[in-house]
C-alpha positions in Angstrom: 111.6 169.0 41.4 107.8 169.6 42.0 106.5 166.0 42.6 102.7 164.8 43.4 102.4 161.6 44.9 99.4 159.5 44.2 98.1 156.6 46.1 95.5 154.4 47.3 94.9 154.6 51.0 92.8 151.2 51.1 95.5 149.3 49.4 97.6 146.7 51.3 98.4 147.3 54.5 97.8 150.9 55.8 100.3 151.3 58.4 103.0 149.7 56.1 102.2 152.0 53.0 101.9 155.0 55.4 105.7 154.3 56.7 106.9 153.8 53.0 105.5 156.9 51.7 106.9 158.9 54.6 110.4 157.3 54.1 110.0 157.9 50.3 109.1 161.4 50.8 111.8 162.5 53.4 114.3 161.2 51.0 113.1 163.4 48.2 112.7 166.4 50.4 116.0 166.2 51.8 117.2 166.6 47.8 115.1 169.7 47.7 112.0 168.3 46.1 108.6 169.8 47.0 106.5 166.8 47.7 102.5 166.7 47.7 100.7 163.4 48.7 97.6 163.0 47.2 95.1 159.9 48.1 92.5 158.5 45.9 89.2 157.5 47.0 87.7 155.8 44.2 88.3 154.2 40.9 89.2 156.7 38.4 90.7 159.4 41.0 94.5 158.4 39.9 93.1 159.8 36.2 91.4 163.2 37.7 94.4 163.9 40.2 97.1 163.2 37.5 95.3 165.5 34.9 95.2 168.2 37.7 98.9 167.8 38.4 99.6 168.2 34.6 97.1 171.1 34.3 98.9 173.0 37.0 102.3 171.8 35.6 103.6 169.6 38.1 107.1 168.3 37.1 106.4 164.8 38.1 103.6 162.6 39.2 104.8 159.5 41.3 102.4 156.5 41.4 102.8 155.0 44.5 101.4 151.6 44.5 101.1 148.6 41.7 100.5 148.9 38.0 96.9 149.7 38.1 97.8 152.9 40.1 100.4 153.5 37.4 97.9 153.0 34.4 95.3 155.6 36.2 98.3 158.1 36.5 99.2 157.4 32.8 95.6 158.1 31.4 95.7 161.4 33.1 99.1 162.4 32.2 99.0 161.3 28.4 99.7 164.1 26.3 101.3 166.5 28.7 104.7 167.0 29.5 104.3 166.1 33.4 106.4 162.8 33.7 105.5 160.0 35.3 107.4 157.9 38.0 106.7 154.5 40.0 107.2 154.1 43.7 106.4 150.1 43.9 103.9 149.5 46.6 101.8 147.0 44.6 101.4 143.4 44.0 103.5 142.9 40.7 105.1 146.0 40.2 105.8 145.3 36.5 107.1 148.6 35.2 109.1 148.8 38.5 110.8 145.5 37.7 111.0 146.4 33.8 113.0 149.4 34.7 115.3 147.7 37.2 113.9 150.0 40.1 114.6 148.6 43.7 111.3 147.2 45.4 112.3 148.4 48.7 110.8 152.1 49.2 113.8 153.9 50.2 116.4 152.4 47.6 113.7 153.1 45.1 113.1 156.6 46.4 117.0 157.2 46.1 117.3 155.8 42.6 114.8 158.3 41.2 116.9 161.0 42.1 119.3 159.8 39.5 117.2 159.2 36.8 116.1 161.1 33.6 113.0 162.0 31.6 112.7 160.1 28.4 109.5 160.5 25.9 107.8 157.2 25.2 104.8 155.8 23.5 101.7 154.6 24.9 99.4 152.0 23.4 95.3 152.5 23.5 92.8 150.2 23.9 90.1 151.9 22.5 90.2 154.9 24.6 92.0 153.6 27.3 95.9 154.3 27.3 98.3 151.3 28.6 101.8 151.5 29.4 102.8 147.7 29.5 100.3 145.6 27.6 96.9 144.3 26.6 96.1 140.8 27.0 92.8 139.3 25.1 91.3 135.9 26.0 93.1 133.7 28.6 95.3 135.9 30.5 92.3 138.6 30.7 90.1 135.8 32.1 92.7 134.9 34.7 92.9 138.7 35.7 89.0 139.2 35.8 88.7 136.0 38.4 91.7 137.1 40.7 90.3 139.1 43.7 91.9 141.8 45.5 92.7 139.9 48.9 94.0 137.1 46.8 96.4 139.5 45.3 97.6 140.8 48.7 97.6 137.4 50.3 99.2 135.3 47.6 100.9 137.9 44.7 101.9 136.2 41.5 100.8 132.8 43.1 97.1 134.0 42.9 97.5 134.2 39.0 99.1 131.1 38.8 96.6 129.2 40.7 93.4 130.9 38.7 95.4 130.1 35.6 95.8 126.6 36.2 92.1 126.3 37.0 91.0 128.1 33.7 93.5 126.2 31.5 92.1 123.0 32.4 88.8 124.2 30.7 90.2 126.6 28.3 88.8 126.5 24.4 90.2 128.5 21.7 88.1 130.8 19.8 87.8 131.7 15.9 89.0 135.0 15.8 89.7 137.7 13.0 92.6 140.1 13.3 93.5 143.0 11.2 97.2 143.9 11.6 97.9 147.3 9.9 95.2 146.5 7.7 96.3 143.1 6.7 94.1 140.2 7.7 95.1 137.2 9.6 93.3 134.8 12.1 92.3 131.3 13.1 91.6 129.6 16.3 93.1 131.8 19.1 93.9 131.0 22.7 95.3 134.5 23.6 96.5 137.9 21.9 99.2 139.8 23.9 99.9 143.4 22.6 102.7 144.9 24.3 104.1 148.4 24.3 107.0 147.1 26.8 108.7 143.9 27.1 108.0 142.1 30.8 104.9 140.2 31.2 103.5 139.9 34.7 106.7 140.5 36.2 107.9 137.1 35.2 108.6 136.5 31.3 109.1 138.5 28.0 106.4 137.6 25.6 106.6 140.6 23.6 110.4 140.4 23.9 111.5 142.5 20.9 109.3 145.7 22.1 110.7 149.1 22.7 108.8 151.9 24.3 109.7 154.7 22.1 109.7 152.7 18.5 106.3 153.7 17.5 105.2 150.2 17.2 102.9 147.7 19.3 104.4 144.2 19.6 101.8 141.6 19.0 102.2 137.9 20.1 99.3 135.5 18.9 98.8 132.6 20.6 96.8 129.8 18.5 95.8 126.3 19.7 92.8 124.2 20.6 92.9 123.5 24.3 94.8 122.6 27.3 97.3 120.7 25.7 98.2 123.7 23.4 98.2 126.2 26.4 100.6 124.1 28.1 103.0 123.6 25.2 103.0 127.5 24.6 103.8 128.3 28.0 107.1 126.3 27.6 107.6 127.7 24.5 107.1 131.2 25.9 109.3 130.3 29.1 112.4 129.1 26.5 111.7 132.1 24.1 111.5 129.3 21.5 108.9 131.4 19.5 110.4 130.4 15.8 109.8 126.7 16.9 106.3 126.9 17.7 104.0 127.3 14.6 101.1 128.2 16.6 102.9 131.2 18.0 102.9 134.3 15.8 104.7 137.5 16.2 104.0 140.8 14.7 104.8 144.5 15.0 102.1 147.0 13.9 100.7 150.6 14.6 97.1 149.0 14.7 95.4 145.8 15.6 91.8 145.2 15.5 90.5 142.1 17.2 87.0 140.2 16.2 86.5 137.0 17.6 83.3 134.8 16.8 82.5 134.9 20.6 83.3 137.9 22.8 86.5 137.6 24.7 87.6 139.5 27.9 90.4 142.4 27.8 92.8 143.6 30.4 95.4 146.3 30.2 98.0 146.6 32.8 96.5 144.1 35.0 93.1 145.5 35.0 90.0 144.3 33.3 88.6 146.7 31.1 85.5 145.0 29.0 85.3 142.8 25.8 86.2 142.5 22.2 85.6 143.5 19.6 88.2 146.5 20.1 91.1 148.1 18.1 94.3 148.5 19.6 96.5 151.6 18.7 100.1 153.0 19.2 100.4 156.6 20.5 103.8 157.7 19.8 105.6 159.9 22.1 102.5 160.3 24.4 104.1 159.9 27.7 107.1 161.7 29.8 108.5 159.2 31.9 111.3 159.1 34.4 113.7 156.3 33.6 117.2 155.0 34.3 120.1 156.0 32.1 120.8 152.3 31.1 118.5 149.9 30.2 118.9 146.4 28.9 117.5 144.5 25.8 116.9 147.7 23.6 113.7 148.6 25.6 114.3 152.2 24.7 116.1 153.5 21.4 116.0 157.5 22.0 118.3 159.5 24.3 116.9 161.1 27.5 115.4 164.5 26.5 117.9 166.4 28.5 120.4 165.0 26.2 118.2 166.1 23.3 118.2 169.5 24.4 121.7 169.9 25.2 122.4 168.7 21.5 120.5 171.3 20.3 121.6 174.3 22.7 125.1 173.5 21.5 124.1 173.7 18.0 122.4 177.0 18.6 125.5 178.4 20.4 127.7 177.2 17.7 125.5 178.8 15.1 125.4 182.1 17.1 129.0 182.0 17.5 129.6 181.6 13.6 127.5 184.7 12.9 129.3 186.7 15.3 132.5 185.5 13.4 134.1 184.0 16.6 134.0 180.2 14.8 134.4 179.4 11.2 131.2 179.0 9.6 131.6 175.6 7.4 
């Protein structure tokens, strides 16, 4: 395995990060991997480095950090055969939690040795790919207000505190939605467009999502203000979607969001701009290292090694049949 490890040297505690990277690299090198550590220096470097790794046909790019680092790497790998793997050194580590990867670096590095490559989908917000989800409205406003130092000090609590402060004064926005060509809309507090299931490392808002079904899962949360927001939070925590008339759930290939007033947008936990915007699915756009067994129908297709093995067996059987060494039915 030829692997490039992309990391942000200025994120978190530098000494601890260096120790974690060294620990993980030693695990992989001891199993025959060729490992190159590549630091980023500015926003967008993760995209550029991952793109170079794909062009040079590295087997794997390890995104060592949080979901923001993963998102940059994903945008550099999309459409290539170089696979993505996470090494969870960030604040939330949602993708690592989604896959059940241990959050301790040595255990994570050892687990990755046993994982297999799958071909999965990506979402697109305009031209920006996302692996996990896109959020429009309240959650994007929270994301925009949480400072990096708050994330480092408080972790998930930083989002909760900012969310409470914003929820008190939140107001819904009249919004038009175009979902696979069908019109919908109303007064909207938040829209979550998921490629995967886990949201914020805590709950599953797009709880029916599969990362390889060629569809986006869309949760539209309507209402008028603080009271609606609180009620919807409890509905989401209880997964009682069908009992809440202001929560609508769709599955689609394309979603256009056009609010009366521009709303902020976040993808994979990073702010990227404002509405209006169209969100689409990019089927099979990413190779990703994943465990063999995953819960809750997160994947539907087998690992590509199994697909290739099946095709090789079929070719062998056909060859034997042509040579008269196997009955040709």
